[in-house]
MARLO-742587 format. One record per residue (C-alpha): x, y, z. Coordinates in nm, 2 decimals, always signed. Example, Ala and Ser with C-alpha at 12.3 -4.5 7.8 and 13.67 -1.06 7.14 Angstrom:
<recs>
{rec {+1.23 -0.45 +0.78}}
{rec {+1.37 -0.11 +0.71}}
</recs>
This chain:
<recs>
{rec {+9.04 +9.73 +1.27}}
{rec {+9.36 +9.54 +1.24}}
{rec {+9.57 +9.81 +1.40}}
{rec {+9.35 +9.86 +1.71}}
{rec {+9.31 +9.49 +1.76}}
{rec {+9.69 +9.44 +1.75}}
{rec {+9.74 +9.74 +1.99}}
{rec {+9.48 +9.60 +2.23}}
{rec {+9.65 +9.25 +2.22}}
{rec {+9.99 +9.41 +2.28}}
{rec {+9.86 +9.60 +2.59}}
{rec {+9.70 +9.28 +2.72}}
{rec {+10.02 +9.09 +2.68}}
{rec {+10.21 +9.37 +2.85}}
{rec {+9.97 +9.37 +3.15}}
{rec {+10.00 +8.99 +3.18}}
{rec {+10.38 +9.00 +3.16}}
{rec {+10.44 +9.29 +3.40}}
{rec {+10.14 +9.41 +3.59}}
{rec {+9.99 +9.07 +3.70}}
{rec {+10.31 +8.94 +3.85}}
{rec {+10.35 +9.27 +4.04}}
{rec {+10.00 +9.24 +4.18}}
{rec {+10.06 +8.88 +4.28}}
{rec {+10.37 +8.98 +4.46}}
{rec {+10.20 +9.25 +4.65}}
{rec {+9.91 +9.02 +4.75}}
{rec {+10.15 +8.75 +4.86}}
{rec {+10.32 +8.98 +5.10}}
{rec {+10.04 +9.10 +5.34}}
{rec {+10.10 +9.39 +5.58}}
{rec {+10.32 +9.27 +5.87}}
{rec {+10.16 +9.35 +6.20}}
{rec {+10.13 +9.27 +6.57}}
{rec {+9.81 +9.17 +6.73}}
{rec {+9.75 +9.31 +7.07}}
{rec {+9.51 +9.14 +7.32}}
{rec {+9.41 +9.28 +7.66}}
{rec {+9.33 +9.07 +7.98}}
{rec {+9.23 +9.26 +8.29}}
{rec {+9.07 +9.11 +8.60}}
{rec {+9.00 +8.75 +8.69}}
{rec {+9.08 +8.47 +8.44}}
{rec {+8.77 +8.26 +8.36}}
{rec {+8.58 +8.09 +8.08}}
{rec {+8.52 +8.42 +7.90}}
{rec {+8.89 +8.51 +7.91}}
{rec {+8.97 +8.16 +7.77}}
{rec {+8.72 +8.19 +7.48}}
{rec {+8.86 +8.54 +7.40}}
{rec {+9.22 +8.43 +7.38}}
{rec {+9.15 +8.11 +7.19}}
{rec {+8.95 +8.29 +6.92}}
{rec {+9.20 +8.58 +6.90}}
{rec {+9.49 +8.34 +6.85}}
{rec {+9.30 +8.17 +6.56}}
{rec {+9.24 +8.51 +6.40}}
{rec {+9.60 +8.61 +6.45}}
{rec {+9.72 +8.29 +6.28}}
{rec {+9.47 +8.34 +5.99}}
{rec {+9.58 +8.70 +5.93}}
{rec {+9.95 +8.61 +5.92}}
{rec {+10.04 +8.82 +6.22}}
{rec {+10.41 +8.83 +6.32}}
{rec {+10.34 +8.84 +6.70}}
{rec {+10.06 +8.84 +6.95}}
{rec {+10.11 +9.06 +7.26}}
{rec {+9.89 +8.96 +7.55}}
{rec {+9.88 +9.27 +7.78}}
{rec {+9.79 +9.13 +8.12}}
{rec {+9.68 +9.25 +8.46}}
{rec {+9.52 +8.97 +8.66}}
{rec {+9.49 +8.85 +9.03}}
{rec {+9.44 +8.49 +8.91}}
{rec {+9.15 +8.28 +8.82}}
{rec {+9.02 +7.93 +8.75}}
{rec {+9.26 +7.64 +8.68}}
{rec {+9.06 +7.50 +8.39}}
{rec {+9.04 +7.83 +8.21}}
{rec {+9.42 +7.89 +8.27}}
{rec {+9.52 +7.55 +8.14}}
{rec {+9.32 +7.60 +7.83}}
{rec {+9.49 +7.93 +7.77}}
{rec {+9.83 +7.77 +7.81}}
{rec {+9.74 +7.49 +7.57}}
{rec {+9.64 +7.75 +7.31}}
{rec {+9.95 +7.95 +7.35}}
{rec {+10.19 +7.65 +7.33}}
{rec {+10.00 +7.53 +7.02}}
{rec {+9.99 +7.87 +6.85}}
{rec {+10.18 +7.91 +6.52}}
{rec {+10.22 +8.28 +6.60}}
{rec {+10.47 +8.37 +6.89}}
{rec {+10.29 +8.50 +7.20}}
{rec {+10.44 +8.76 +7.42}}
{rec {+10.28 +8.81 +7.76}}
{rec {+10.33 +9.16 +7.88}}
{rec {+10.24 +9.25 +8.24}}
{rec {+10.14 +9.62 +8.21}}
{rec {+10.08 +9.90 +8.30}}
{rec {+10.29 +10.00 +8.59}}
{rec {+10.11 +9.86 +8.91}}
{rec {+9.97 +9.56 +8.72}}
{rec {+10.03 +9.20 +8.83}}
{rec {+10.04 +8.85 +8.70}}
{rec {+9.95 +8.66 +9.01}}
{rec {+9.85 +8.30 +9.04}}
{rec {+9.71 +8.18 +8.70}}
{rec {+9.88 +8.48 +8.54}}
{rec {+10.22 +8.34 +8.64}}
{rec {+10.15 +8.01 +8.46}}
{rec {+10.05 +8.20 +8.15}}
{rec {+10.36 +8.42 +8.17}}
{rec {+10.58 +8.11 +8.19}}
{rec {+10.40 +7.94 +7.89}}
{rec {+10.45 +8.24 +7.66}}
{rec {+10.73 +8.26 +7.41}}
{rec {+10.84 +8.59 +7.54}}
{rec {+10.77 +8.70 +7.90}}
{rec {+10.78 +9.08 +7.96}}
{rec {+10.69 +9.31 +8.25}}
{rec {+10.66 +9.68 +8.28}}
{rec {+10.84 +9.86 +8.57}}
{rec {+10.65 +9.85 +8.90}}
{rec {+10.47 +9.52 +8.83}}
{rec {+10.49 +9.19 +9.00}}
{rec {+10.42 +8.82 +8.95}}
{rec {+10.40 +8.50 +9.15}}
{rec {+10.19 +8.36 +9.44}}
{rec {+10.08 +8.06 +9.23}}
{rec {+9.98 +7.81 +9.50}}
{rec {+9.67 +7.62 +9.40}}
{rec {+9.36 +7.63 +9.63}}
{rec {+9.07 +7.39 +9.61}}
{rec {+8.73 +7.54 +9.57}}
{rec {+8.42 +7.39 +9.74}}
{rec {+8.59 +7.14 +9.97}}
{rec {+8.85 +6.88 +9.91}}
{rec {+8.73 +6.58 +9.71}}
{rec {+8.41 +6.74 +9.59}}
{rec {+8.31 +6.58 +9.26}}
{rec {+8.36 +6.78 +8.95}}
{rec {+8.52 +7.07 +9.12}}
{rec {+8.77 +7.30 +8.96}}
{rec {+9.11 +7.38 +9.12}}
{rec {+9.16 +7.75 +9.18}}
{rec {+9.49 +7.90 +9.10}}
{rec {+9.43 +8.21 +9.32}}
{rec {+9.66 +8.29 +9.62}}
{rec {+9.43 +8.49 +9.85}}
{rec {+9.37 +8.21 +10.10}}
{rec {+9.55 +7.91 +10.24}}
{rec {+9.27 +7.79 +10.47}}
{rec {+9.21 +7.42 +10.50}}
{rec {+8.86 +7.30 +10.39}}
{rec {+8.65 +7.15 +10.68}}
{rec {+8.45 +6.84 +10.70}}
{rec {+8.72 +6.58 +10.63}}
{rec {+9.00 +6.43 +10.84}}
{rec {+9.32 +6.64 +10.85}}
{rec {+9.54 +6.36 +10.70}}
{rec {+9.31 +6.34 +10.40}}
{rec {+9.32 +6.72 +10.36}}
{rec {+9.70 +6.71 +10.37}}
{rec {+9.73 +6.43 +10.12}}
{rec {+9.49 +6.61 +9.87}}
{rec {+9.68 +6.94 +9.92}}
{rec {+10.01 +6.78 +9.85}}
{rec {+9.87 +6.62 +9.54}}
{rec {+9.75 +6.96 +9.41}}
{rec {+10.07 +7.14 +9.49}}
{rec {+10.29 +6.86 +9.34}}
{rec {+10.08 +6.86 +9.02}}
{rec {+10.11 +7.24 +9.00}}
{rec {+10.49 +7.23 +9.05}}
{rec {+10.54 +6.97 +8.78}}
{rec {+10.31 +7.17 +8.55}}
{rec {+10.49 +7.51 +8.60}}
{rec {+10.84 +7.35 +8.58}}
{rec {+10.75 +7.19 +8.25}}
{rec {+10.64 +7.53 +8.12}}
{rec {+10.96 +7.68 +8.24}}
{rec {+11.16 +7.42 +8.05}}
{rec {+10.98 +7.52 +7.72}}
{rec {+11.16 +7.85 +7.71}}
{rec {+11.46 +7.81 +7.94}}
{rec {+11.32 +8.01 +8.24}}
{rec {+11.40 +7.98 +8.61}}
{rec {+11.25 +7.65 +8.72}}
{rec {+11.36 +7.67 +9.09}}
{rec {+11.18 +8.00 +9.14}}
{rec {+10.87 +7.87 +8.96}}
{rec {+10.85 +7.59 +9.22}}
{rec {+10.89 +7.85 +9.50}}
{rec {+10.60 +8.05 +9.35}}
{rec {+10.39 +7.73 +9.39}}
{rec {+10.51 +7.58 +9.71}}
{rec {+10.58 +7.90 +9.90}}
{rec {+10.35 +8.15 +9.72}}
{rec {+10.67 +8.35 +9.64}}
{rec {+10.63 +8.68 +9.45}}
{rec {+10.88 +8.90 +9.25}}
{rec {+10.89 +9.26 +9.13}}
{rec {+10.98 +9.31 +8.76}}
{rec {+11.35 +9.40 +8.83}}
{rec {+11.41 +9.09 +9.04}}
{rec {+11.22 +8.87 +8.79}}
{rec {+11.46 +8.99 +8.51}}
{rec {+11.77 +8.93 +8.72}}
{rec {+11.65 +8.57 +8.81}}
{rec {+11.57 +8.49 +8.44}}
{rec {+11.20 +8.45 +8.52}}
{rec {+11.11 +8.70 +8.24}}
{rec {+11.30 +8.81 +7.93}}
{rec {+11.26 +9.18 +7.92}}
{rec {+11.13 +9.50 +8.10}}
{rec {+10.96 +9.75 +7.88}}
{rec {+10.76 +10.06 +7.96}}
{rec {+10.52 +10.03 +7.65}}
{rec {+10.43 +9.80 +7.38}}
{rec {+10.63 +9.99 +7.13}}
{rec {+10.94 +9.97 +7.35}}
{rec {+10.87 +9.59 +7.39}}
{rec {+10.87 +9.54 +7.02}}
{rec {+11.19 +9.73 +6.97}}
{rec {+11.35 +9.53 +7.26}}
{rec {+11.27 +9.19 +7.14}}
{rec {+11.35 +9.24 +6.77}}
{rec {+11.60 +8.98 +6.66}}
{rec {+11.55 +8.75 +6.95}}
{rec {+11.53 +8.37 +6.89}}
{rec {+11.22 +8.18 +7.02}}
{rec {+11.09 +7.82 +6.98}}
{rec {+10.76 +7.80 +6.81}}
{rec {+10.61 +7.45 +6.77}}
{rec {+10.95 +7.30 +6.81}}
{rec {+11.12 +7.52 +6.54}}
{rec {+11.35 +7.82 +6.59}}
{rec {+11.22 +8.15 +6.48}}
{rec {+11.39 +8.50 +6.47}}
{rec {+11.15 +8.78 +6.57}}
{rec {+11.14 +9.08 +6.34}}
{rec {+10.92 +9.31 +6.53}}
{rec {+11.08 +9.66 +6.50}}
{rec {+10.85 +9.91 +6.33}}
{rec {+10.56 +9.67 +6.30}}
{rec {+10.21 +9.82 +6.31}}
{rec {+9.99 +9.73 +6.61}}
{rec {+9.64 +9.60 +6.57}}
{rec {+9.41 +9.59 +6.88}}
{rec {+9.18 +9.29 +6.88}}
{rec {+8.89 +9.34 +7.12}}
{rec {+8.66 +9.07 +7.25}}
{rec {+8.38 +8.98 +7.01}}
{rec {+8.01 +8.94 +7.10}}
{rec {+8.05 +8.58 +7.20}}
{rec {+8.32 +8.65 +7.45}}
{rec {+8.13 +8.95 +7.58}}
{rec {+7.82 +8.73 +7.62}}
{rec {+8.01 +8.46 +7.80}}
{rec {+8.16 +8.74 +8.02}}
{rec {+7.81 +8.85 +8.12}}
{rec {+7.64 +8.52 +8.19}}
{rec {+7.95 +8.38 +8.38}}
{rec {+7.91 +8.66 +8.62}}
{rec {+7.78 +8.48 +8.93}}
{rec {+7.53 +8.75 +9.02}}
{rec {+7.39 +8.75 +8.66}}
{rec {+7.37 +8.37 +8.65}}
{rec {+7.20 +8.37 +9.00}}
{rec {+6.94 +8.63 +8.88}}
{rec {+6.87 +8.44 +8.56}}
{rec {+6.81 +8.13 +8.77}}
{rec {+6.56 +8.31 +8.98}}
{rec {+6.38 +8.45 +8.68}}
{rec {+6.36 +8.10 +8.54}}
{rec {+6.23 +7.95 +8.86}}
{rec {+5.96 +8.21 +8.91}}
{rec {+5.87 +8.20 +8.54}}
{rec {+5.81 +7.83 +8.56}}
{rec {+5.61 +7.86 +8.88}}
{rec {+5.38 +8.12 +8.73}}
{rec {+5.34 +7.90 +8.41}}
{rec {+5.25 +7.59 +8.62}}
{rec {+5.02 +7.79 +8.84}}
{rec {+4.84 +7.94 +8.53}}
{rec {+4.87 +7.69 +8.24}}
{rec {+4.85 +7.85 +7.91}}
{rec {+5.00 +8.18 +8.00}}
{rec {+5.30 +8.09 +7.78}}
{rec {+5.51 +8.41 +7.84}}
{rec {+5.63 +8.33 +8.19}}
{rec {+5.71 +7.98 +8.10}}
{rec {+5.90 +8.08 +7.79}}
{rec {+6.10 +8.34 +7.96}}
{rec {+6.16 +8.11 +8.26}}
{rec {+6.27 +7.82 +8.06}}
{rec {+6.52 +8.03 +7.85}}
{rec {+6.66 +8.20 +8.16}}
{rec {+6.69 +7.88 +8.36}}
{rec {+6.88 +7.70 +8.07}}
{rec {+7.12 +7.99 +8.04}}
{rec {+7.18 +7.99 +8.41}}
{rec {+7.25 +7.62 +8.42}}
{rec {+7.50 +7.66 +8.14}}
{rec {+7.67 +7.94 +8.32}}
{rec {+7.69 +7.74 +8.64}}
{rec {+7.87 +7.46 +8.45}}
{rec {+8.15 +7.72 +8.38}}
{rec {+8.16 +7.86 +8.74}}
{rec {+8.32 +7.72 +9.06}}
{rec {+7.99 +7.60 +9.19}}
{rec {+7.95 +7.42 +9.53}}
{rec {+7.71 +7.13 +9.45}}
{rec {+7.57 +7.11 +9.80}}
{rec {+7.45 +7.47 +9.75}}
{rec {+7.30 +7.38 +9.42}}
{rec {+7.13 +7.08 +9.58}}
{rec {+6.98 +7.30 +9.85}}
{rec {+6.86 +7.55 +9.59}}
{rec {+6.69 +7.27 +9.38}}
{rec {+6.52 +7.15 +9.70}}
{rec {+6.40 +7.49 +9.78}}
{rec {+6.26 +7.52 +9.43}}
{rec {+6.08 +7.18 +9.46}}
{rec {+5.93 +7.30 +9.79}}
{rec {+5.82 +7.63 +9.65}}
{rec {+5.66 +7.46 +9.35}}
{rec {+5.49 +7.21 +9.58}}
{rec {+5.34 +7.51 +9.78}}
{rec {+5.21 +7.65 +9.45}}
{rec {+5.03 +7.32 +9.36}}
{rec {+4.94 +7.20 +9.71}}
{rec {+4.90 +7.50 +9.94}}
{rec {+5.01 +7.41 +10.29}}
{rec {+4.96 +7.76 +10.44}}
{rec {+5.33 +7.83 +10.43}}
{rec {+5.50 +7.51 +10.55}}
{rec {+5.63 +7.41 +10.21}}
{rec {+5.68 +7.77 +10.08}}
{rec {+5.87 +7.90 +10.39}}
{rec {+6.08 +7.58 +10.40}}
{rec {+6.16 +7.62 +10.04}}
{rec {+6.27 +7.99 +10.09}}
{rec {+6.50 +7.89 +10.38}}
{rec {+6.66 +7.61 +10.17}}
{rec {+6.70 +7.85 +9.88}}
{rec {+6.87 +8.11 +10.10}}
{rec {+7.12 +7.87 +10.26}}
{rec {+7.19 +7.72 +9.91}}
{rec {+7.25 +8.07 +9.77}}
{rec {+7.49 +8.15 +10.04}}
{rec {+7.72 +7.85 +9.97}}
{rec {+7.65 +7.82 +9.60}}
{rec {+7.97 +7.99 +9.49}}
{rec {+8.20 +7.97 +9.80}}
{rec {+8.53 +8.12 +9.66}}
{rec {+8.76 +8.41 +9.74}}
{rec {+8.85 +8.45 +9.37}}
{rec {+8.77 +8.80 +9.27}}
{rec {+8.45 +8.84 +9.05}}
{rec {+8.34 +8.48 +9.13}}
{rec {+8.13 +8.54 +9.43}}
{rec {+7.76 +8.64 +9.48}}
{rec {+7.71 +8.96 +9.67}}
{rec {+7.52 +8.89 +9.99}}
{rec {+7.29 +9.19 +9.92}}
{rec {+7.17 +9.02 +9.61}}
{rec {+7.08 +8.71 +9.80}}
{rec {+6.91 +8.90 +10.08}}
{rec {+6.70 +9.10 +9.83}}
{rec {+6.57 +8.80 +9.64}}
{rec {+6.51 +8.61 +9.96}}
{rec {+6.30 +8.90 +10.09}}
{rec {+6.11 +8.92 +9.76}}
{rec {+6.04 +8.54 +9.78}}
{rec {+5.93 +8.56 +10.14}}
{rec {+5.69 +8.85 +10.06}}
{rec {+5.54 +8.66 +9.77}}
{rec {+5.47 +8.36 +9.99}}
{rec {+5.34 +8.57 +10.28}}
{rec {+5.10 +8.74 +10.02}}
{rec {+4.99 +8.40 +9.88}}
{rec {+4.93 +8.27 +10.24}}
{rec {+4.73 +8.58 +10.33}}
{rec {+4.52 +8.55 +10.02}}
{rec {+4.45 +8.18 +10.09}}
{rec {+4.34 +8.26 +10.45}}
{rec {+4.11 +8.53 +10.32}}
{rec {+3.96 +8.30 +10.06}}
{rec {+3.90 +8.04 +10.33}}
{rec {+3.70 +8.28 +10.54}}
{rec {+3.48 +8.42 +10.25}}
{rec {+3.14 +8.27 +10.18}}
{rec {+3.10 +8.05 +9.87}}
{rec {+3.06 +8.27 +9.56}}
{rec {+2.98 +8.02 +9.29}}
{rec {+2.76 +7.71 +9.24}}
{rec {+2.43 +7.61 +9.38}}
{rec {+2.54 +7.66 +9.74}}
{rec {+2.59 +8.04 +9.66}}
{rec {+2.23 +8.07 +9.57}}
{rec {+2.11 +7.96 +9.91}}
{rec {+1.98 +8.27 +10.10}}
{rec {+1.94 +8.47 +9.78}}
{rec {+1.61 +8.61 +9.65}}
{rec {+1.44 +8.50 +9.32}}
{rec {+1.13 +8.59 +9.12}}
{rec {+0.86 +8.35 +9.02}}
{rec {+0.82 +8.34 +8.64}}
{rec {+0.47 +8.17 +8.63}}
{rec {+0.20 +8.07 +8.88}}
{rec {+0.26 +7.73 +9.02}}
{rec {+0.18 +7.49 +9.31}}
{rec {+0.44 +7.25 +9.43}}
{rec {+0.69 +7.28 +9.14}}
{rec {+0.77 +7.55 +8.88}}
{rec {+1.03 +7.80 +8.75}}
{rec {+1.20 +8.09 +8.92}}
{rec {+1.45 +8.34 +8.79}}
{rec {+1.77 +8.40 +8.99}}
{rec {+2.09 +8.57 +8.87}}
{rec {+1.93 +8.61 +8.52}}
{rec {+1.90 +8.23 +8.50}}
{rec {+1.59 +8.00 +8.51}}
{rec {+1.59 +7.73 +8.77}}
{rec {+1.34 +7.47 +8.87}}
{rec {+1.20 +7.52 +9.22}}
{rec {+0.97 +7.35 +9.47}}
{rec {+0.75 +7.52 +9.73}}
{rec {+0.51 +7.42 +10.01}}
{rec {+0.29 +7.71 +9.93}}
{rec {+0.12 +7.82 +9.60}}
{rec {+0.31 +8.10 +9.43}}
{rec {+0.21 +8.35 +9.17}}
{rec {+0.39 +8.52 +8.88}}
{rec {+0.62 +8.80 +8.98}}
{rec {+0.62 +8.71 +9.35}}
{rec {+0.95 +8.75 +9.54}}
{rec {+1.08 +8.43 +9.70}}
{rec {+1.38 +8.32 +9.91}}
{rec {+1.60 +8.02 +9.83}}
{rec {+1.62 +7.81 +10.15}}
{rec {+1.77 +7.49 +10.02}}
{rec {+1.87 +7.27 +9.72}}
{rec {+1.83 +6.91 +9.62}}
{rec {+2.05 +6.84 +9.32}}
{rec {+1.96 +7.09 +9.07}}
{rec {+1.62 +7.18 +9.22}}
{rec {+1.60 +7.48 +9.45}}
{rec {+1.36 +7.50 +9.75}}
{rec {+1.20 +7.83 +9.80}}
{rec {+0.97 +8.02 +10.04}}
{rec {+0.77 +8.33 +9.98}}
{rec {+0.90 +8.65 +10.12}}
{rec {+0.64 +8.80 +10.36}}
{rec {+0.56 +9.16 +10.31}}
{rec {+0.51 +9.41 +10.59}}
{rec {+0.14 +9.44 +10.52}}
{rec {+0.10 +9.07 +10.56}}
{rec {+0.28 +9.08 +10.89}}
</recs>
C-alpha cells in the first residue's frame, strides 16, 4: 500500500503545483467581449431602465466596451439626463453608434452622443435639432422638459414676456449642459450650442469634419476595428481601447424593461385607467363582487404609476378625476343622467388634453378616446333607460305588491282570520263571513294585516 499511496500523493502535489495555477490563470482572464445595446424609437423611462441595467451587467461581466446602437427622434429630458449620468459614471467605455444608414440621433439622442466616450455614425445618418420644448404649458408644476425638436410653438395662457423668459431659461440650461458634455471628450462646443439654440442638424460626413463625432463606420465590426488603439477618458483616467477582434454580445431588454415599455405606452396606461375606474364603479355598485374591485384597483394603480413616468398634463388629469367622481356619483345617487353625462364630458375633455405632446409614441390616439367615450355614453344611456323603466313599473315586492291580488281563505272566519297568498299565510280582516277555500281579493293593508273582500262568482251575480 505504501507504493500506491506515495504515487497518489505525488500526483496530488503535481496537480497542485501545475494544474491549479493554470486553472486560476484561465479563470482570472475572462473572455474579452463587447456588449451591444439597441435603442430604437423615442427615449423614455423604459429606455432609461434598459440602459442603466445593461451598463451594470456589462461592468459586472468585465466587458471591454459597450456599443449603444441608436436610432431615435428624441424623447423626454428626464430619461435622457439619467442615461447621460449612467454613461458618464460607467467604468466601461460607451460608444454611441447612430446606425443603420438612414437613422438619426435627434434631440435627446444628440446629448447622449455627446456624453459617450466614442461618438460614431454610419454613412447616411444625421444628428442635431436639440432645442428643448416645454410640455404641458410653461410653468406647469412637476412638468418634464421635452428634448424633441418637432415644434417651436409658444404655449398659450400666459403673458408673452413670461413665456420668453422661461424659454430663455430652458435654452440656456440646455446649452450649458451640452457644452459641458462636449468638454468631457473634446468635441465641438460651438456646434453643440447651435444645435440647441438654432436646432441645427448635421449629416455624418459634416459631423466628422467638424469634430462633432469621432468616426464613421458602416457596421459594428468596422467600428471596433476603427477605434482600436484610441485613447479615451473613463472616470477621469486615460484608457487605451483594444477592440480589434473582440466578440460581440447582444444584450436585449429584460422583462422589467419590456414591462415598463408596455405600461408607459400612453394608450395602454389610458386603457388601464379606464379598466380601473369601471372596475371600482362595479364593485361599489355591487358590494361583495370582489373580482371587479380587485382588477380595477390593480389596473388603476399600474396606470397611476405609468402616468408618473409620462409627460402628463395635470389639468387633463384633474378633469378625468372630476369625470370619475361624477360618474361614481351617478352610480350611487341616480340623477337621470345629469351627473353621468357631465362626468362623461369631463372625462372626454380631460382625455384629449391628458398627454399633449408632439413627441412620437407619447400621445393618445383620438380613436381610442372616442371609442371609450362612446362606450361610457352607451353605458349611462342604458342605465338611465333602465331607471326610467323601473320608475314606470308597478311595485313588485312588499305588502303594497299584494294589493289587488287574489288569496285563498285557509279556515272559516268572521271578522279576522288567515289567508294564503304567494304561498304565505297572512292575517286578514273582512266585513263579511268567509269560508274555507273561498277566493278573496286583497283591497288594502293596515300594517301587516290585509283587508280582503270575497270575489263574487258569475252565478251569484
